[in-house]
C-alpha positions in Angstrom: 0.0 0.0 0.0 1.6 3.3 -1.1 0.9 5.8 1.6 3.0 8.5 3.2 3.1 7.3 6.8 4.6 10.6 7.9 1.3 12.3 7.0 -0.8 9.4 8.4 -1.1 11.1 11.7 -2.8 14.0 13.5 -1.3 17.3 12.4 -0.6 18.5 15.9 1.6 15.4 16.6 4.1 17.0 14.2 4.6 19.7 16.7 5.2 17.4 19.7 9.0 17.1 19.2 9.1 20.8 20.2 7.1 20.2 23.3 8.6 17.2 25.1 11.4 17.8 27.6 14.5 18.5 25.5 16.6 15.7 27.1 14.1 12.9 26.4 15.9 9.8 25.0 13.2 7.1 25.2 9.4 7.0 25.0 7.3 3.9 25.6 3.5 3.7 25.0 0.9 1.0 25.1 -2.5 0.3 23.5 -5.6 -1.1 25.1 -9.3 -1.4 25.0 -10.3 0.3 28.2 -12.8 -1.1 30.6 -16.4 0.1 30.0 -16.9 -0.7 26.4 -19.7 -2.7 24.8 -18.1 -6.0 25.7 -15.9 -7.0 28.6 -13.5 -8.8 26.3 -12.2 -8.2 22.8 -11.2 -10.6 20.1 -7.7 -9.2 19.5 -7.0 -9.1 15.8 -5.5 -6.9 13.0 -2.1 -5.6 14.1 -0.4 -7.7 11.5 -2.5 -5.9 8.9 -1.3 -2.5 10.1 2.3 -3.6 10.0 1.8 -5.2 6.6 0.4 -2.1 5.1 2.5 0.6 6.6 5.8 -0.6 8.1 7.4 -2.4 5.2 7.8 0.7 3.0 10.8 2.8 3.8 10.7 6.5 4.2 11.9 8.3 1.0 12.9 11.9 0.0 9.6 12.2 -1.8 7.6 11.4 1.4 9.7 13.9 3.4 9.3 16.6 0.8 5.5 16.0 0.6 5.1 16.0 4.3 7.0 19.2 4.7 4.9 20.8 2.0 1.7 19.7 3.7 3.0 20.9 7.1 3.8 24.3 5.6 0.2 24.6 4.3 -1.3 23.3 7.5 0.5 25.5 10.0 1.6 28.4 7.8 5.2 27.6 8.6 7.6 24.7 8.0 9.3 25.3 11.4 7.2 22.7 13.1 8.2 19.9 10.8 11.0 17.8 12.1 12.7 17.1 8.7 16.0 16.0 10.3 14.4 13.1 12.2 12.6 11.7 9.1 15.9 12.0 7.2 17.5 9.8 9.8 14.6 7.3 9.5 15.2 7.4 5.7 18.9 6.7 6.2 18.1 3.8 8.5 15.6 2.3 6.1 13.3 1.3 9.0 11.5 2.8 12.0 13.7 2.8 15.1 11.0 1.2 17.3 10.2 -2.1 19.0 6.6 -3.3 19.0 5.4 -6.1 21.2 1.8 -7.5 21.1 -0.4 -10.2 22.5 -0.9 -13.2 20.1 -3.7 -12.3 17.7 -6.8 -14.4 17.9 -6.9 -14.3 21.7 -10.0 -13.2 23.6 -8.6 -10.5 25.9 -10.3 -9.0 28.9 -10.6 -5.2 28.5 -8.2 -3.1 30.5 -5.1 -5.1 29.4 -2.3 -3.9 27.2 -2.8 -5.3 23.7 0.5 -4.0 22.4 3.4 -1.7 23.4 5.7 0.4 21.3 9.0 2.0 22.3 11.6 4.1 20.6 15.0 2.5 20.1 17.0 5.6 19.1 17.2 8.5 21.4 16.6 11.0 18.5 13.2 9.3 17.7 11.8 9.4 21.2 9.9 12.7 20.7 8.5 11.5 17.4 7.4 8.0 18.5 3.7 8.9 19.0 3.4 10.2 15.4 2.9 6.5 14.7 -0.1 6.4 17.0 -2.8 7.0 14.4 -2.0 4.1 12.1 -1.6 1.8 15.1 -4.8 3.0 16.5 -6.6 1.8 13.4 -6.3 -1.7 14.9 -9.5 -0.7 16.9 -11.5 -1.5 13.8 -10.6 -5.1 13.0 -10.6 -5.9 16.7 -14.0 -4.4 17.2 -15.5 -6.3 14.1 -13.8 -9.5 15.3 -15.3 -8.9 18.7 -18.8 -8.4 17.3 -18.5 -11.6 15.2 -17.2 -13.5 18.2 -20.2 -12.5 20.3 -22.6 -13.4 17.5 -20.9 -16.8 17.5 -21.2 -17.1 21.2 -24.9 -16.3 21.1 -25.7 -18.6 18.2 -23.9 -21.6 19.4 -26.4 -22.6 22.1 -29.2 -22.1 19.7 -27.6 -24.6 17.3 -26.8 -26.9 20.1 -30.5 -26.8 21.2 -32.1 -27.3 17.9 -29.7 -28.2 15.1 -26.1 -29.0 14.1 -23.3 -27.2 15.8 -21.0 -27.9 12.9 -23.1 -25.5 10.8 -22.1 -22.6 13.0 -19.0 -21.5 11.0 -21.3 -20.8 7.9 -24.3 -19.4 9.9 -23.4 -15.7 9.3 -22.1 -14.6 5.9 -20.3 -11.4 5.1 -22.3 -9.3 2.6 -20.7 -6.1 3.9 -18.1 -5.1 1.3 -20.3 -2.6 -0.6 -21.5 -1.0 2.6 -18.0 -0.3 4.0 -16.6 3.2 3.9 -13.7 2.1 1.7 -12.0 -0.9 0.2 -9.5 -0.9 3.0 -12.1 -1.0 5.7 -14.0 -3.6 3.8 -10.9 -5.8 3.6 -9.9 -5.3 7.2 -13.4 -5.8 8.6 -14.1 -8.7 6.3 -10.8 -10.4 7.4 -11.8 -9.8 11.0 -15.2 -11.6 10.4 -13.3 -14.5 8.8 -11.6 -15.1 12.1 -14.8 -16.5 13.5 -17.0 -17.4 10.5 -16.1 -18.7 7.0 -19.2 -17.6 5.0 -18.3 -14.6 3.0 -18.8 -12.9 -0.4 -16.1 -10.4 0.5 -13.4 -11.6 -2.0 -11.1 -8.7 -1.2 -11.1 -9.7 2.4 -10.4 -13.3 1.5 -7.4 -12.3 -0.6 -6.2 -9.9 2.1 -6.4 -12.6 4.8 -4.2 -14.8 2.7 -1.7 -12.1 1.9 -1.3 -11.0 5.5 -1.9 -14.2 7.5 -0.9 -16.8 4.9 -4.2 -18.7 5.2 -5.8 -19.4 1.8 -9.4 -20.3 1.0 -10.7 -19.0 4.4 -13.8 -17.5 2.8 -16.5 -19.7 1.3 -19.5 -18.7 -0.9 -22.0 -20.3 -3.3 -23.8 -19.8 -6.5 -26.3 -17.0 -5.7 -28.6 -14.9 -7.8 -29.6 -11.3 -7.3 -32.5 -9.1 -8.4 -30.8 -8.1 -11.7 -30.7 -11.8 -12.6 -34.2 -12.5 -11.5 -35.9 -9.5 -13.1 -33.9 -10.0 -16.3 -36.3 -12.9 -17.0 -39.4 -10.9 -16.2 -42.5 -11.9 -14.2 -45.0 -14.7 -14.8 -43.5 -17.3 -17.1 -40.1 -15.5 -16.7 -40.0 -16.6 -13.0 -40.2 -20.2 -14.1 -37.5 -19.6 -16.7 -35.3 -17.9 -14.0 -35.4 -20.9 -11.7 -35.0 -23.5 -14.4 -32.0 -21.7 -15.8 -30.2 -21.8 -12.4 -31.0 -25.5 -12.1 -29.8 -26.2 -15.6 -26.5 -24.4 -15.1 -25.4 -25.6 -11.7 -24.1 -29.1 -10.7 -26.7 -31.1 -8.9 -24.5 -31.2 -5.8 -23.9 -27.4 -5.7 -25.4 -25.1 -3.1 -27.8 -22.7 -4.9 -29.2 -19.4 -3.5 -32.2 -18.0 -5.2 -33.6 -14.5 -4.4 -37.4 -14.7 -4.3 -38.9 -11.3 -3.6 -38.5 -9.5 -7.0 -42.3 -9.4 -7.2 -44.2 -11.5 -4.6 -42.1 -13.8 -2.4 -44.9 -16.0 -1.1 -46.5 -16.4 -4.5 -43.1 -17.3 -5.9 -42.8 -20.1 -3.4 -46.3 -21.5 -3.9 -46.6 -21.1 -7.7 -43.0 -21.4 -9.0 -41.0 -23.4 -6.4 -44.2 -25.5 -5.7 -44.9 -26.2 -9.3 -44.7 -30.0 -10.1 -41.8 -29.6 -12.5 -39.5 -27.4 -10.3 -40.5 -29.3 -7.2 -39.4 -32.5 -8.8 -36.1 -31.0 -10.0 -35.3 -29.8 -6.5 -36.2 -33.1 -4.9 -33.8 -34.9 -7.3 -30.8 -32.7 -6.4 -28.1 -33.5 -3.9 -27.1 -29.9 -3.3 -29.0 -27.5 -1.0 -31.2 -24.8 -2.3 -31.8 -21.8 -0.1 -34.5 -19.3 -0.9 -33.8 -15.6 -0.1 -36.6 -13.4 1.0 -35.2 -9.9 0.9 -38.1 -7.6 1.9 -40.4 -7.3 4.8 -40.0 -8.1 8.5 -37.6 -11.0 8.7 -39.3 -12.9 11.4 -42.7 -12.6 9.7 -41.7 -13.4 6.1 -39.2 -16.1 7.0 -41.7 -18.1 9.1 -44.2 -17.7 6.3 -41.7 -19.0 3.7 -40.8 -21.9 6.0 -44.4 -22.8 6.4 -45.0 -22.6 2.6 -41.9 -24.8 1.9 -43.1 -27.3 4.5 -46.4 -27.6 2.7 -44.5 -28.3 -0.6 -41.6 -30.5 0.6 -42.6 -31.7 4.0 -40.5 -31.9 7.1 -38.9 -34.3 9.5 -38.3 -33.9 13.2 -34.6 -34.2 14.2 -33.4 -36.0 17.3 -33.7 -32.7 19.3 -37.4 -32.4 18.5 -37.2 -29.6 15.9 -38.6 -29.5 12.3 -36.2 -29.7 9.4 -37.3 -29.1 5.8 -36.9 -32.1 3.5 -34.8 -32.3 0.3 -32.1 -29.9 1.2 -34.3 -26.9 1.1 -33.8 -23.9 3.4 -33.8 -20.1 3.6 -31.2 -17.3 3.7 -32.0 -14.0 5.2 -29.9 -11.1 3.9 -31.8 -8.0 4.8 -31.8 -6.1 8.1 -29.3 -8.4 9.8 -27.0 -7.3 12.6 -26.0 -8.9 15.9 -29.3 -8.6 17.7 -31.6 -9.2 14.7 -29.6 -12.2 13.7 -29.9 -13.8 17.1 -33.6 -12.8 17.5 -34.4 -14.3 14.1 -32.9 -17.6 15.0 -34.7 -17.5 18.4 -38.0 -16.8 16.6 -37.6 -19.8 14.3 -36.7 -22.1 17.2 -39.7 -20.8 19.2 -41.9 -21.8 16.3 -40.4 -25.3 16.4 -38.0 -25.0 13.5 -34.4 -26.2 13.7 -31.7 -23.6 13.3 -30.4 -25.8 10.4 -33.1 -24.4 8.2 -31.5 -20.9 8.2 -28.4 -19.0 7.3 -28.0 -15.2 7.3 -26.0 -12.7 5.4 -25.1 -9.3 7.0 -23.8 -6.2 5.3 -23.7 -2.8 7.1 -24.6 -4.4 10.4 -21.6 -6.6 10.2 -18.8 -4.2 9.1 -20.2 -0.7 9.5 -23.2 0.2 11.5 -22.6 1.6 15.0 -18.9 0.7 15.3 -16.5 3.4 16.4 -13.2 3.6 18.3 -15.3 4.2 21.4 -17.3 1.0 21.0 -14.5 -0.8 23.0 -12.8 2.5 24.2 -9.5 2.0 22.4 -6.7 4.2 23.6 -2.9 4.5 23.2 -1.1 6.2 26.1 2.5 6.9 27.0 3.6 5.0 30.1 7.4 5.4 30.5 10.2 7.6 29.4 14.0 8.1 29.9 16.2 11.1 29.6 19.8 11.9 29.1 20.3 12.4 32.8 19.6 8.7 33.3 16.2 9.2 34.9 13.5 6.6 34.4 10.1 8.2 34.4 6.8 6.6 34.9 4.1 8.5 33.0 0.4 8.3 33.8 -2.8 10.1 32.9 -5.2 10.1 35.9 -8.1 12.6 35.3 -10.1 13.5 38.4 -13.2 14.0 36.3 -13.2 10.5 34.7 -11.2 7.9 36.6 -12.1 5.3 33.9 -9.6 7.1 31.6 -6.7 6.6 34.1 -3.8 5.1 32.2 -1.1 2.6 33.2 2.4 3.7 34.3 5.8 2.1 33.7 7.1 -0.7 31.7 4.4 -3.3 31.3 3.8 -7.0 30.6 0.8 -9.2 30.4 0.7 -12.4 32.4 -1.7 -15.2 33.5 -2.5 -15.0 37.2 -4.9 -17.5 38.7 -6.3 -18.2 35.3 -6.9 -14.6 34.5 -5.0 -12.3 32.0 -3.7 -9.3 33.8 -1.3 -6.4 32.9 1.4 -5.8 35.5 4.8 -4.2 35.8 7.7 -5.8 34.1 9.2 -6.1 37.5 6.5 -8.6 38.6 6.9 -12.3 38.3 5.3 -14.3 35.5 5.9 -15.0 31.8 5.1 -12.1 29.5 2.5 -12.9 26.9 3.5 -9.9 24.9 5.7 -11.0 22.0 8.0 -9.0 19.7 6.4 -8.4 16.3 8.6 -5.6 15.0 12.1 -4.7 16.1 14.1 -2.1 14.1 12.8 -3.2 10.7 12.7 -6.9 11.6 9.2 -8.5 11.4 8.3 -11.6 13.3 6.7 -14.4 11.2 2.9 -14.4 11.2 1.4 -17.8 11.9 -2.1 -17.4 10.5 -3.1 -21.0 11.2 -2.3 -20.5 14.9 -4.3 -17.3 15.0 -7.3 -19.1 13.4 -7.0 -22.0 15.9 -6.8 -19.6 18.8 -9.9 -17.8 17.7 -11.8 -21.1 17.1 -11.2 -22.1 20.7 -12.7 -18.8 22.0 -16.4 -18.6 22.7 
């Protein structure tokens, strides 16, 4: 990704090298999801994406010149821009920093250090936190992964109660790429969802997951129609032609998703899907067909569609006492789906005696976009420690009287397991540090994507 990382920061941070104590030789900061967010734990994920996108490209003269020009325009003077420090970074060919982080894929209680960053050259100490903004962007994939983890946690007992737990990894599909604010956010958010589910039409996220984490084929999708396909055949006889064309062109063992609400969803089920010819063709297939109602109240229309399909194809009762449609027929709900509505839809089906196996959902804006901000999990990066040329070691801490929940940690930190709980303590305390070096003066630690996926699979 070709970005000028010098400019990927808040403008005012370019003035901080003139504000710190003049004899500062080291600065050390940490990032956390503070206590008091939406969830008490976060699914830690995405730092490797930040490093992949921003830390491989060396600083160049072009970047420095561009940054100085923008600083001049922003402040009305070039005096605030620390050209000499960025020229030193250019000459090094890497950032003189060390970053340690918890292993990605872990579920981490809020209030713990997720990563630390420290300067390794005395001349870079006062410019360290210029890197805060790009590092802070890890809030987004972690928050999306946390949301998907909690959907998984809430759905798992519903599948255990009424259906097949093995279906959980495909229960929620990512339809969110088009609703994301940018391709970058769509890729990062989509990759975060893939940590906990594999259903996804977000191909950019799938490729991105492979390029960063080395795990190929994480996302799975199926042959699926949309309204442009359905309406291209027209109504009436065209609706029969539409379905027959899909059955003609797909292998009999393939999963096939058919949108049904272009005109009248319930009439489509009773007259088209229920017609003797198409019913027979569906009954002869090995692969599953899922019908997609895309309009109306999901609980109402989905139960109506299930009842209509039951009349046509019949049902069986599984060993848990819940009805399952015959002949690999089911529904997919792709409209209005986000965490609460996904769970409530599954609950409504189960309350009506249907197994969760009859349903899968797709989520767009509610999965990657709607309602998520840095404050959802109260992400913050704060300085905790410094050193100066006089040999002083200084613990730094923010502790506002008006909001004690914003109090930051002081000193050099590590994260340990204590009595089965993850806690952040001083480096002087006993216990093995869970924070691992991921970047050290231009050297990147290998990313083990398979281990990350396995860790995430064990959570929830």
